[in-house]
C-alpha positions in Angstrom: 0.0 0.0 0.0 1.5 3.3 -1.0 2.1 6.3 1.2 0.0 9.4 0.8 1.1 11.9 -1.9 -1.3 14.8 -1.3 -0.8 18.3 -2.6 -0.6 21.1 -0.1 -2.3 23.9 -2.0 -5.5 25.8 -1.4 -8.3 24.6 -3.6 -11.9 25.8 -3.8 -13.7 25.3 -0.5 -16.8 23.1 -0.6 -18.2 24.7 2.5 -17.0 27.6 4.6 -15.7 25.6 7.5 -11.9 26.3 7.9 -10.7 29.8 8.6 -7.2 30.2 7.2 -4.8 31.9 9.5 -1.9 30.9 7.3 -1.7 30.6 3.5 -0.5 27.2 2.3 2.8 27.1 0.6 2.7 25.6 -2.9 5.6 23.1 -2.5 4.9 21.6 -5.9 6.9 24.5 -7.4 10.0 23.5 -5.5 12.7 21.2 -6.9 13.9 18.4 -4.6 17.0 20.3 -3.7 14.9 23.4 -2.9 12.6 21.3 -0.7 15.6 19.9 1.2 17.0 23.5 1.6 13.7 24.7 2.9 13.6 21.8 5.4 17.1 22.7 6.7 16.2 26.4 7.0 12.9 25.9 8.9 13.3 22.6 10.8 15.5 21.1 13.6 15.8 17.4 12.8 16.6 14.5 15.2 17.0 11.3 13.2 17.1 7.8 14.3 15.8 8.4 17.8 15.2 5.0 19.3 11.9 5.1 21.2 11.5 2.1 23.7 8.4 -0.1 23.8 7.2 -2.0 26.8 8.9 -5.3 25.6 12.3 -3.6 25.2 12.1 -3.3 21.4 13.0 0.2 20.2 11.4 1.9 17.2 13.4 4.3 14.9 11.8 7.7 15.1 12.6 10.9 13.2 11.5 14.1 14.9 11.1 17.5 13.1 10.6 20.6 15.2 10.2 24.2 14.1 13.4 26.3 14.4 13.4 28.8 17.2 10.3 27.2 18.7 9.3 28.4 22.1 7.3 26.5 24.7 5.6 23.2 24.4 4.2 22.1 21.0 1.5 19.8 19.8 2.7 16.8 17.8 1.5 15.1 14.5 2.5 11.4 14.4 3.0 9.6 11.0 3.7 5.9 11.5 4.7 3.9 8.5 6.0 0.5 7.2 7.7 2.3 4.3 11.1 3.8 3.7 10.6 7.4 4.6 13.9 8.2 6.2 14.8 10.4 3.3 11.8 12.7 3.2 10.1 13.1 -0.2 6.7 13.6 -1.8 3.7 14.0 0.4 5.6 13.2 3.7 8.1 16.0 3.1 5.4 18.5 2.3 3.4 17.6 5.4 6.6 18.0 7.5 7.3 21.5 6.0 3.7 22.6 6.4 3.3 21.3 9.9 6.5 22.9 11.3 5.5 26.2 9.7 2.2 25.9 11.6 3.9 25.3 14.9 3.7 21.5 15.1 6.4 18.9 15.9 6.1 16.2 13.2 7.2 12.7 13.8 7.8 9.9 11.3 8.2 6.5 12.9 8.9 3.1 11.4 6.8 0.2 12.4 8.7 -2.5 14.4 10.7 -4.8 12.1 11.0 -2.2 9.4 14.4 -0.6 8.4 16.0 0.7 11.6 13.3 -0.3 14.0 14.0 -3.4 16.0 11.8 -6.4 16.4 9.8 -8.7 14.1 7.4 -7.0 11.7 3.7 -7.8 11.6 1.0 -6.0 9.7 0.1 -2.7 11.3 2.9 -2.8 13.7 1.2 -3.7 17.0 -0.9 -0.6 17.3 -2.4 -1.4 20.6 1.0 -1.6 22.3 3.6 0.1 20.1 1.1 2.9 19.2 0.1 3.4 22.8 3.7 3.4 24.1 4.7 5.9 21.4 2.0 8.3 22.5 3.1 7.9 26.1 6.7 8.7 25.2 5.7 11.8 23.2 3.5 13.1 25.9 6.4 12.8 28.4 8.9 14.8 26.3 9.8 18.3 27.5 8.9 19.8 24.1 5.4 18.2 24.0 2.2 19.9 25.1 0.8 16.5 25.7 -1.5 16.4 22.7 -0.9 14.2 19.7 -2.7 13.9 16.4 -2.2 10.9 14.1 -2.2 11.3 10.4 -1.6 9.2 7.3 -3.1 7.3 4.3 -3.3 3.6 3.7 -1.0 1.7 6.2 -0.2 5.0 7.9 -3.9 5.3 8.6 -4.9 1.7 9.3 -2.8 1.3 12.5 -4.7 4.3 14.0 -8.0 2.4 14.2 -7.2 -0.2 16.9 -5.3 2.6 18.7 -8.5 4.7 18.8 -10.1 1.9 20.8 -7.4 2.3 23.5 -8.5 5.9 24.2 -5.0 7.1 25.1 -5.2 10.4 27.0 -2.6 12.0 24.7 -4.4 10.9 21.5 -6.3 14.2 20.9 -7.4 13.7 17.3 -6.8 11.5 14.2 -7.1 11.8 10.4 -7.3 8.2 8.9 -7.3 8.4 5.1 -8.2 5.2 3.1 -7.9 3.1 6.2 -10.1 0.0 5.5 -7.4 -2.6 5.7 -7.2 -1.9 9.4 -10.7 -3.3 10.0 -11.3 -6.9 11.0 -15.1 -7.2 11.6 -17.5 -4.4 11.9 -21.3 -4.6 11.3 -22.1 -6.4 8.0 -18.4 -6.5 7.0 -16.1 -9.3 8.1 -13.2 -8.8 5.7 -10.3 -9.2 8.1 -8.2 -6.3 6.8 -9.5 -6.6 3.2 -8.0 -10.1 3.0 -11.5 -11.2 2.1 -14.7 -9.9 0.4 -17.6 -12.2 1.1 -15.2 -15.0 2.1 -13.2 -14.7 -1.2 -9.5 -13.8 -0.8 -8.3 -10.6 -2.6 -5.2 -10.9 -4.6 -3.9 -7.4 -3.8 -2.3 -8.5 -0.5 -0.3 -11.2 -2.2 1.5 -8.6 -4.3 1.8 -6.1 -1.4 3.3 -8.6 1.0 6.0 -9.6 -1.5 7.2 -6.0 -1.4 6.7 -5.3 2.4 7.3 -8.5 4.3 11.0 -9.4 4.5 11.8 -11.9 7.2 15.4 -12.0 6.1 16.0 -8.3 6.4 19.4 -6.8 7.3 19.6 -5.4 10.9 22.1 -3.3 12.8 23.4 -4.9 16.0 21.5 -3.5 19.0 24.6 -2.2 20.8 26.4 -1.0 17.6 25.0 2.5 17.6 24.4 4.1 21.0 25.2 7.6 19.9 22.2 9.5 18.4 24.4 11.6 16.0 26.0 8.5 14.7 22.6 6.8 14.2 21.4 9.9 12.3 24.5 9.7 10.1 24.0 6.0 9.4 20.3 6.6 8.6 21.2 9.4 6.1 23.5 7.1 4.1 22.1 3.6 4.6 18.4 2.7 4.3 18.5 -1.1 4.9 16.0 -1.3 2.0 16.2 -4.7 0.3 15.8 -4.8 -3.5 13.8 -7.9 -4.5 13.7 -9.4 -7.9 11.0 -7.9 -10.2 8.0 -10.1 -10.7 5.6 -10.2 -13.7 2.5 -10.1 -11.6 0.1 -10.4 -14.5 1.6 -13.9 -15.0 2.3 -14.8 -11.4 -1.2 -14.0 -10.1 -2.5 -17.0 -12.1 -0.2 -19.3 -10.1 -1.8 -22.4 -8.6 -1.9 -23.4 -5.9 -2.5 -20.0 -4.5 -0.8 -20.8 -1.2 2.5 -21.3 -2.9 2.4 -18.1 -5.0 5.2 -16.5 -3.1 7.3 -19.5 -1.9 7.6 -20.6 -5.5 9.2 -17.3 -6.2 11.9 -18.2 -3.7 10.4 -16.2 -0.8 10.8 -17.6 2.7 7.5 -18.5 4.5 6.2 -15.5 6.3 2.9 -13.5 6.8 1.2 -14.6 3.6 1.6 -18.3 4.4 0.0 -17.7 7.8 -2.9 -15.7 6.5 -3.9 -17.7 3.5 -4.6 -20.7 5.7 -7.2 -18.8 7.8 -10.9 -18.8 7.2 -12.8 -15.5 7.6 -13.9 -16.6 11.1 -10.5 -17.9 12.3 -9.9 -16.6 15.9 -6.3 -15.8 14.9 -7.6 -12.6 13.2 -8.4 -11.2 16.7 -4.7 -11.4 17.7 -3.2 -8.8 15.3 -3.5 -5.1 14.8 -7.0 -5.1 13.3 -9.9 -3.1 14.7 -12.9 -5.3 15.6 -16.3 -4.1 16.7 -16.7 -4.0 20.5 -13.3 -2.4 21.0 -14.8 1.0 21.7 -13.8 4.3 20.3 -12.2 7.2 22.1 -10.7 9.7 19.6 -12.3 12.5 17.4 -11.7 11.6 13.8 -11.8 13.2 10.4 -12.1 10.4 7.9 -11.1 10.6 4.2 -12.4 7.9 2.0 -12.9 7.2 -1.8 -15.6 5.7 -3.9 -13.0 3.7 -5.9 -11.1 2.4 -3.0 -10.8 -1.2 -1.8 -12.1 -0.3 1.6 -15.1 2.1 1.2 -17.8 -0.2 2.7 -16.0 -1.2 5.9 -14.7 2.4 6.4 -18.2 3.9 6.4 -19.6 1.1 8.5 -16.8 1.8 11.1 -17.5 5.5 10.8 -21.1 4.8 11.9 -19.9 2.5 14.7 -17.5 5.1 16.0 -20.4 7.6 16.1 -22.5 5.1 18.0 -19.8 4.1 20.5 -20.3 5.1 24.1 -16.6 4.8 25.1 -16.2 8.6 25.0 -19.1 10.9 24.3 -17.0 13.7 23.0 -15.3 11.4 20.6 -18.5 9.8 19.3 -20.0 13.3 18.8 -17.0 14.4 16.7 -16.7 12.0 13.8 -16.6 13.6 10.4 -16.3 11.9 7.0 -15.3 13.1 3.5 -15.8 10.7 0.6 -14.1 11.7 -2.7 -14.6 10.3 -6.3 -11.0 9.0 -6.6 -9.0 5.8 -6.0 -6.9 4.8 -3.0 -5.0 7.8 -1.5 -5.4 9.9 -4.6 -6.8 13.0 -2.9 -4.2 15.1 -4.7 -6.2 14.5 -7.9 -9.2 16.5 -6.6 -9.5 19.6 -8.7 -11.2 21.4 -11.6 -11.2 18.5 -14.1 -10.9 15.1 -12.4 -10.8 11.9 -14.5 -11.2 8.7 -12.5 -10.3 5.7 -14.7 -11.9 6.9 -17.9 -14.9 8.9 -16.5 -14.8 12.6 -16.1 -16.1 13.5 -12.6 -16.1 17.3 -13.2 -14.8 19.8 -10.7 -14.1 17.8 -7.6 -12.1 20.6 -5.8 -11.9 20.2 -2.0 -9.5 21.8 0.5 -8.1 18.6 1.9 -5.2 20.2 3.7 -7.3 23.1 5.0 -9.6 20.6 6.6 -6.7 18.6 8.1 -4.9 21.5 9.7 -8.2 23.1 10.8 -9.0 19.8 12.5 -5.7 19.5 14.3 -5.7 23.2 15.3 -9.1 22.6 16.9 -8.1 19.6 18.9 -4.3 20.0 19.4 -4.1 23.8 19.9 -7.6 24.4 21.4 -8.7 26.8 18.6 -12.4 26.2 18.6 -12.9 28.3 15.5 -10.4 26.4 13.3 -12.9 23.7 12.4 -16.4 25.0 12.6 -18.9 23.2 14.8 -21.5 23.6 12.0 -19.4 21.5 9.6 -21.6 18.7 8.2 -20.7 15.3 9.6 -20.7 13.8 6.1 -19.5 15.4 2.9 -19.6 13.2 -0.2 -19.3 13.6 -3.9 -22.4 12.6 -5.9 -21.0 11.1 -9.1 -23.1 11.6 -12.2 -24.4 14.9 -10.8 -20.8 15.8 -10.3 -21.1 17.9 -7.1 -20.3 17.7 -3.4 -23.2 17.0 -1.1 -23.6 17.1 2.7 -25.5 15.0 5.2 -25.9 14.6 8.9 -25.4 10.9 8.8 -24.5 8.0 6.5 -26.5 7.1 4.6 -28.4 10.4 4.5 -31.6 10.4 6.5 -34.0 10.7 3.5 -32.8 7.6 1.7 -35.4 5.0 1.0 -34.9 1.5 -0.4 -35.9 0.8 -4.0 -36.1 -2.9 -5.0 -35.4 -4.0 -8.6 -36.0 -7.6 -9.5 -33.8 -9.6 -11.8 -36.0 -10.7 -14.7 -35.5 -12.4 -18.1 -37.0 -15.1 -20.3 -34.1 -17.3 -19.5 -31.5 -15.7 -21.7 -29.8 -12.8 -19.8 -26.4 -13.9 -21.0 -24.4 -10.9 -22.4 -25.5 -7.3 -22.8 -27.4 -8.5 -25.9 -29.5 -10.9 -23.9 -33.0 -10.4 -22.5 -32.1 -9.6 -18.9 -33.9 -6.7 -17.3 -34.4 -4.9 -14.0 -38.0 -4.5 -13.0 -40.0 -3.2 -10.1 -42.5 -6.0 -10.7 -42.0 -9.5 -9.2 -41.6 -12.3 -11.7 -44.4 -14.8 -12.2 -43.9 -18.4 -10.9 -43.2 -19.8 -14.4 -40.4 -17.4 -15.4 -37.3 -19.3 -16.6 -34.1 -19.0 -14.7 -30.7 -17.9 -16.2 -27.9 -20.3 -16.6 -24.2 -19.9 -17.3 -21.1 -22.1 -17.2 -18.2 -21.0 -15.0 -14.8 -22.3 -15.8 -12.1 -21.3 -13.3 -9.5 -21.7 -15.9 -11.2 -19.0 -18.0 -12.3 -16.4 -15.4 -14.1 -13.2 -16.1 -11.6 -10.3 -16.3 -11.6 -7.5 -13.8 -11.9 -4.1 -15.4 -11.6 -1.2 -12.9 -13.7 -0.8 -9.8 -12.3 -0.3 -6.3 -8.8 -1.7 -5.7 -5.3 -0.7 -4.9 -1.7 -1.7 -4.2 -1.6 -4.7 -6.6 1.4 -4.3 -8.8 -0.6 -3.1 -11.7 -2.8 -6.2 -12.2 -5.9 -4.1 -11.8 -6.2 -0.3 -12.5 -8.9 1.1 -10.2 -11.5 3.6 -11.3 -14.6 4.0 -13.6 -14.1 1.9 -16.8 -16.5 0.7 -19.5 -17.7 -2.8 -18.7 -18.9 -3.8 -22.2 -15.9 -6.0 -22.9 -16.9 -8.1 -19.9 -20.6 -7.9 -20.7 -19.9 -9.5 -24.1 -19.1 -12.8 -22.4 -21.7 -15.6 -22.4 -20.9 -16.4 -18.7 -21.9 -13.0 -17.6 -25.6 -12.3 -16.9 -26.7 -8.7 -17.6 -29.9 -7.1 -16.2 -30.7 -3.5 -17.3 -33.5 -1.1 -16.5 -35.4 0.9 -19.0 -34.0 4.4 -19.7 -34.8 6.7 -16.8 -37.3 9.5 -17.2 -36.1 11.3 -14.1 -32.8 11.2 -12.1 -32.3 8.5 -9.5 -29.7 9.3 -6.8 -28.3 6.1 -5.3 -26.6 7.0 -2.0 -25.6 4.4 0.6 -25.1 0.6 0.9 -26.4 -1.4 -2.0 -27.7 -4.9 -1.1 -28.3 -7.8 -3.4 -30.2 -11.1 -2.7 -29.6 -14.0 -5.0 -31.5 -17.3 -5.3 -28.9 -19.6 -6.8 -28.1 -23.2 -7.5 -25.1 -25.0 -8.9 -23.8 -28.3 -10.2 -20.7 -27.8 -7.9 -20.3 -28.3 -4.2 -19.1 -24.7 -3.8 -18.7 -21.7 -6.1 -18.7 -17.9 -6.0 -21.3 -15.4 -7.1 -20.1 -11.9 -8.2 -22.3 -8.8 -8.5 -21.6 -5.5 -10.2 -23.5 -2.2 -10.2 -23.2 -0.2 -13.4 -24.4 3.1 -14.7 -25.2 2.9 -18.5 -24.9 6.2 -20.3 -27.2 7.0 -23.2 -24.3 6.2 -25.7 -24.1 2.7 -24.1 -20.9 3.2 -22.0 -21.3 1.1 -18.9 -19.5 2.7 -16.0 -18.7 0.5 -13.1 -19.8 1.9 -9.7 -19.0 -1.0 -7.4 -18.7 -4.7 -7.2 -18.8 -7.5 -4.6 -18.5 -11.3 -4.4 -19.6 -14.1 -2.1 -18.5 -17.7 -1.6 -21.5 -19.9 -1.4 -20.1 -22.2 1.4 -20.4 -19.2 3.8 -24.1 -18.5 3.2 -25.1 -19.6 6.7 -22.2 -17.7 8.4 -18.5 -17.5 8.1 -18.2 -19.9 11.1 -20.6 -22.4 9.5 -19.3 -23.4 6.1 -21.6 -25.8 4.3 -21.3 -27.3 0.8 -24.1 -27.0 -1.8 -26.3 -29.8 -2.9 -26.2 -29.9 -6.7 -29.4 -28.4 -8.1 -30.7 -27.2 -4.7 -31.7 -23.5 -4.6 -30.1 -21.5 -1.8 -30.0 -17.9 -0.8 -26.9 -15.7 -1.1 -26.5 -12.3 0.6 -23.3 -10.8 -0.9 -21.4 -8.1 1.0 -22.9 -4.7 0.4 -21.6 -2.4 -2.3 -21.2 1.3 -1.3 -21.6 4.3 -3.6 -23.1 7.7 -4.3 -24.2 8.1 -7.9 -26.8 9.9 -9.9 -28.4 7.8 -12.7 -29.4 10.7 -14.8 -32.3 11.0 -17.3 -31.7 8.7 -20.2 -29.3 6.5 -18.2 -30.0 2.9 -17.3 -29.3 1.0 -14.1 -27.5 -2.3 -14.7 -26.5 -5.3 -12.6 -24.1 -8.0 -13.7 -24.0 -11.5 -12.2 -21.2 -14.0 -12.8 -18.9 -16.3 -10.7 -15.5 -14.7 -11.0 -13.8 -11.3 -11.0 -10.2 -12.0 -11.7 -7.5 -11.0 -10.9 -9.1 -8.8 -8.2 -10.4 -11.9 -6.4 -9.0 -15.4 -6.1 -10.8 -17.9 -8.3 -13.1 -20.6 -6.8 -12.0 -23.9 -8.2 -15.5 -25.3 -7.5 -14.3 -28.5 -5.8 -15.6 -27.7 -2.3 -12.2 -28.5 -0.9 -9.4 -26.3 0.5 -9.5 -24.0 -2.5 -6.2 -22.1 -1.9 -4.1 -25.3 -1.7 -5.6 -26.9 -4.8 -4.3 -26.9 -8.4 -7.1 -28.4 -10.4 -10.7 -27.0 -10.7 -13.9 -28.3 -12.1 -16.4 -26.4 -14.3 -19.7 -25.3 -12.6 -23.1 -24.9 -14.2 -24.6 -22.1 -12.2 -28.2 -20.8 -12.1 -29.8 -17.6 -11.0 -33.4 -18.1 -10.1 -36.0 -15.3 -10.2 -39.5 -16.8 -10.2 -42.2 -17.5 -7.7 -40.7 -17.8 -4.2 -37.2 -17.7 -5.5 -36.8 -14.0 -6.3 -33.4 -12.4 -6.9 -33.1 -8.7 -6.6 -31.0 -5.6 -6.0 -32.0 -3.1 -3.3 -30.9 0.5 -4.0 -30.8 3.3 -1.4 -32.5 6.1 -3.3 -32.3 9.7 -2.1 -35.8 11.0 -2.1 
């Protein structure tokens, strides 16, 4: 998962909510050498400070303080698994902007990464390492005792479990694109995005190859006891291993899945542990993931994206944090911003934003004004910096191409609209007879059939994804190449005579049967423009063996009709006049999701699959439908 690269420029305000005491510096105009010169002129740097944890492990910590600072300062903490010892990109800009505004800025490596000691694990023990780091900061002579946590992707995800600890120094947080820090919350049990509907996602296989390095080089514990010498070593040695390049478009097809990395020569590590776990494995409770019931104790300003891998769990957790009773002040101060971009791409918000291939119009939003207003309110006590009248939810309504506000998610005036999957038994391809209808099908309506061959899966084109070595490009892309396949069922409404705003969690209910003991069912929501372009809005998938619960796997009986409830999709889109609402149903979405080999066995350790004849039923008592949250 990539670090945040956000521009620090003032863009058009969506709402008047952040008074600007200081103008933002446009650091994009600086050369790298000029940025380093600016850092040296404005900042006192302490590099390689080893902060002790409760178990004796020390974490490498870089501390940046404003020159000529007087008195105790608030702190912004950026924790990362990435190599950010030599500041660059978004991290460097945040350091420069923060020290200019009177903050101490800290960049700390997770344990087991680069100069930090210990063994690495995903999210870096947030409940202990994060807590101990906050305690250490609050005890320093230069600290005013208030810390804000900031970051995108991995630098956001570790914040979630820490928020459940309610550390007295943790005054505020800004988690951006943080869904892989969520284990189970509400309707989502994705275990850090390892699963969707019980189906493993391939993105982590690629990401772990680059991040997990159990054979990493380490400095001896007693070798560098002098802080100046450690800083010198850090400046000229990064301990960053260079691994062989991998053709992931080829390697992602590797079977069995559980040997995808070891067959590259990688020593067994995190991937081999996780791929053996089912979605309900108790081992998921032992790591750094946030699970419902942990409580919530920190005011948070959430940044999320419609084309991110984690949008559903993020908004579910946002609601859970608002409902938590751990800390009334924290639960009352949860704010969310949802942008029409992909993972951590908030820098793309501006006058002419293209996401994938779809133009979203003017998406301008003052991201950094919101962040510093938020921190000024909670870390400096400036009650006017982030107005109390700020809407709790600000989201971009795609299709209408404008920002909207709401007091909650979904908005209060959303009502469900049910559209039934209908056909005469031939919904295959976009040229078939599949349709969406408000009318229930008669008892004699023929079901739709298709053959799913795991050796010839349906290709992923866009949607929400990230961090996958280029095997999937996230965003809004035309789905007609997929809809031309005979193993894809396509259900389309009539052209709309008035706009329909779909805002919230999108649920599907499928009545299915199969010739196989186990198979997957994939669902996609699509906005069809008048010219036929089929823009993907969201997708989901579900493994049939988990239909009775992730802790109660059960095989299918060939030919028997069962009910599937896929994990909800999440979006905000206007289906405008002349547009059509479309739903696709099939049994694979590859390489985004691991293929089901249809055997009913331990899928990830198998090499050979079987073809499944799958059926979608939509007649009589076996109605299949999509339920859309429509803004009235």
